[in-house]
C-alpha positions as CSV (number, residue, x, y, z in Angstrom):
1,M,3.2,4.5,8.2
2,I,0.1,5.6,6.2
3,S,0.2,9.2,4.8
4,V,-3.2,10.9,4.6
5,S,-4.3,14.1,2.9
6,L,-7.6,15.7,3.7
7,I,-10.0,17.7,1.5
8,I,-12.5,19.1,4.0
9,D,-14.1,22.5,3.9
10,N,-16.2,22.1,7.1
11,P,-14.0,23.5,10.0
12,D,-15.6,21.3,12.6
13,L,-15.2,18.1,10.6
14,L,-11.6,19.1,9.8
15,V,-10.7,19.5,13.5
16,I,-12.2,16.1,14.3
17,A,-10.3,14.5,11.4
18,I,-7.0,16.0,12.3
19,A,-7.4,15.1,16.0
20,S,-8.3,11.5,15.0
21,L,-5.3,11.1,12.8
22,A,-3.0,12.7,15.4
23,A,-4.1,10.0,17.9
24,D,-2.7,7.2,15.8
25,P,1.1,6.9,15.4
26,G,0.6,4.7,12.4
27,C,-0.7,7.6,10.3
28,R,0.6,11.0,9.4
29,L,-1.2,14.0,8.0
30,L,0.5,14.9,4.8
31,A,-1.6,17.9,3.7
32,R,-5.0,19.4,4.3
33,A,-7.1,21.6,2.0
34,G,-10.6,22.9,1.4
35,S,-10.7,21.9,-2.2
36,L,-9.0,19.8,-4.8
37,P,-7.2,22.7,-6.5
38,E,-5.9,23.8,-3.1
39,L,-4.6,20.3,-2.3
40,T,-3.0,20.1,-5.7
41,E,-1.1,23.3,-4.9
42,R,-0.1,22.2,-1.3
43,Q,0.7,18.6,-1.6
44,G,4.3,17.8,-2.5
45,D,4.4,14.1,-1.9
46,R,1.6,11.7,-3.0
47,A,-0.5,10.6,0.0
48,D,-1.3,7.0,0.5
49,V,-5.0,8.0,1.1
50,I,-7.0,11.1,0.5
51,V,-10.1,11.6,2.6
52,V,-12.7,13.9,1.0
53,D,-15.7,15.6,2.7
54,A,-18.7,14.1,0.8
55,A,-20.5,17.4,1.4
56,L,-17.7,19.4,-0.1
57,A,-19.1,22.6,-1.7
58,G,-16.7,22.7,-4.6
59,P,-16.1,23.3,-7.3
60,P,-15.6,20.4,-7.8
61,D,-18.0,19.1,-5.2
62,G,-17.3,16.0,-3.1
63,A,-18.5,13.4,-5.6
64,E,-16.7,15.0,-8.5
65,T,-13.5,15.4,-6.4
66,L,-13.6,11.7,-5.5
67,R,-14.1,10.7,-9.2
68,L,-11.2,12.9,-10.3
69,L,-8.9,11.6,-7.6
70,R,-9.7,8.0,-8.3
71,A,-9.4,8.5,-12.1
72,A,-5.9,9.8,-11.4
73,G,-5.0,6.6,-9.5
74,H,-5.4,7.9,-5.9
75,R,-7.0,5.9,-3.1
76,A,-9.7,8.3,-2.0
77,F,-12.5,7.8,0.4
78,A,-15.6,10.0,1.2
79,L,-16.2,11.3,4.7
80,G,-20.0,11.6,5.2
81,E,-21.8,14.3,7.0
82,D,-22.4,12.0,9.9
83,A,-18.6,11.9,10.2
84,T,-18.1,8.3,9.0
85,L,-16.1,7.0,6.1
86,V,-18.8,6.2,3.6
87,E,-17.1,3.0,2.4
88,A,-16.3,1.8,6.0
89,P,-18.4,-0.4,8.2
90,A,-20.8,1.4,10.6
91,Q,-18.5,0.8,13.6
92,S,-15.9,3.0,12.0
93,A,-17.6,6.2,13.2
94,L,-15.2,9.1,13.3
95,A,-14.2,10.0,16.8
96,P,-10.9,10.7,18.3
97,G,-8.6,7.9,17.3
98,R,-11.1,6.2,14.9
99,L,-10.3,7.6,11.4
100,A,-6.9,5.9,11.1
101,P,-8.3,2.4,12.0
102,A,-11.2,3.0,9.5
103,I,-8.6,3.9,6.8
104,R,-6.5,0.8,7.7
105,A,-9.6,-1.4,7.5
106,L,-10.5,-0.1,4.1
107,L,-6.9,-0.5,2.8
108,G,-6.5,-3.9,4.4
109,V,-3.4,-2.6,6.1
110,G,-2.3,-4.5,9.2
111,P,0.1,-7.2,10.1
112,Q,0.0,-10.5,8.2
113,L,-0.8,-13.1,10.8
114,S,-0.7,-16.9,10.4
115,G,-3.8,-18.9,11.2
116,Q,-2.3,-20.0,14.5
117,E,-1.2,-16.4,15.4
118,R,-4.7,-15.2,14.6
119,A,-6.3,-17.9,16.8
120,V,-4.1,-17.1,19.7
121,L,-4.7,-13.3,19.3
122,L,-8.4,-13.8,19.1
123,G,-8.6,-16.0,22.2
124,Y,-6.2,-13.9,24.2
125,A,-7.6,-10.5,23.2
126,S,-11.1,-11.6,23.8
127,G,-10.2,-12.2,27.5
128,L,-9.0,-15.7,27.8
129,T,-5.8,-16.5,29.7
130,L,-2.8,-17.4,27.6
131,E,-3.1,-21.0,28.7
132,T,-6.7,-21.2,27.7
133,A,-6.1,-19.5,24.3
134,A,-3.3,-21.9,23.7
135,R,-5.4,-24.9,24.6
136,R,-8.2,-23.7,22.2
137,A,-5.6,-23.2,19.4
138,G,-4.3,-26.7,20.1
139,I,-0.8,-25.6,21.0
140,Q,1.4,-25.4,24.1
141,P,1.3,-22.2,26.2
142,S,5.1,-21.7,25.5
143,T,4.3,-21.7,21.8
144,A,1.4,-19.3,22.3
145,K,3.7,-17.0,24.2
146,K,6.1,-17.0,21.2
147,Y,3.2,-16.3,18.9
148,L,2.1,-13.3,21.1
149,E,5.7,-11.9,21.0
150,R,5.7,-12.3,17.2
151,I,2.2,-10.6,16.9
152,K,3.4,-7.7,19.1
153,R,6.5,-7.3,16.9
154,K,4.4,-7.4,13.7
155,Y,2.1,-4.6,15.1
156,A,5.1,-2.6,16.1
157,D,6.5,-3.0,12.5
158,C,3.2,-1.5,11.3
159,G,3.7,1.5,13.6
160,R,1.1,0.4,16.1
161,S,2.1,-0.4,19.7
162,A,0.6,-3.5,21.2
163,Y,2.5,-4.3,24.4
164,T,-0.4,-5.3,26.7
165,K,-3.5,-7.4,26.4
166,V,-5.6,-4.3,26.2
167,D,-3.4,-3.0,23.3
168,L,-3.8,-6.3,21.5
169,A,-7.6,-6.2,22.0
170,R,-7.7,-2.6,20.6
171,C,-5.6,-3.6,17.6
172,A,-7.7,-6.7,16.9
173,R,-10.9,-4.6,17.1
174,E,-9.4,-1.9,14.8
175,D,-8.5,-4.6,12.3
176,G,-12.0,-6.1,12.3
177,L,-10.9,-9.3,14.0
178,L,-13.0,-8.7,17.2
179,G,-16.5,-7.3,17.3
């Protein structure tokens, strides 16, 4: 579970960010504030990640808030005016359900998959049958089935359900494994 605090003074952007985080069971909103001093007063526990509105009016402004947070050892990321994480790839546009995957991608958080597990996941999640994905990975379908069960369990351990082929494809896309 990734805990996230938000420093956003734009009400529209704040609503979008909160909705996006709420759509992902692997993230929880720890605190929200309109400025760094306000967050410091509100936040009891230390968040895993702090997302800062790059256009934050301040004081301190967005750039200075990021600098101060990072200097204090926080993992902090800027949220641009176009509602994307500045450090994230372009496909991480903030929309309902997209902020948490973008954060995970930046943190490198996801299940640790073996090379064979990754090969089976990529083949299967891209639309191949389990048998074809197994053949491409050079393994038996029964072994591929065991790998898929292990992959699903690993995603569940990360707080992300992946019970169906569609779920696995979504998780693989969120983790940057599929385009």
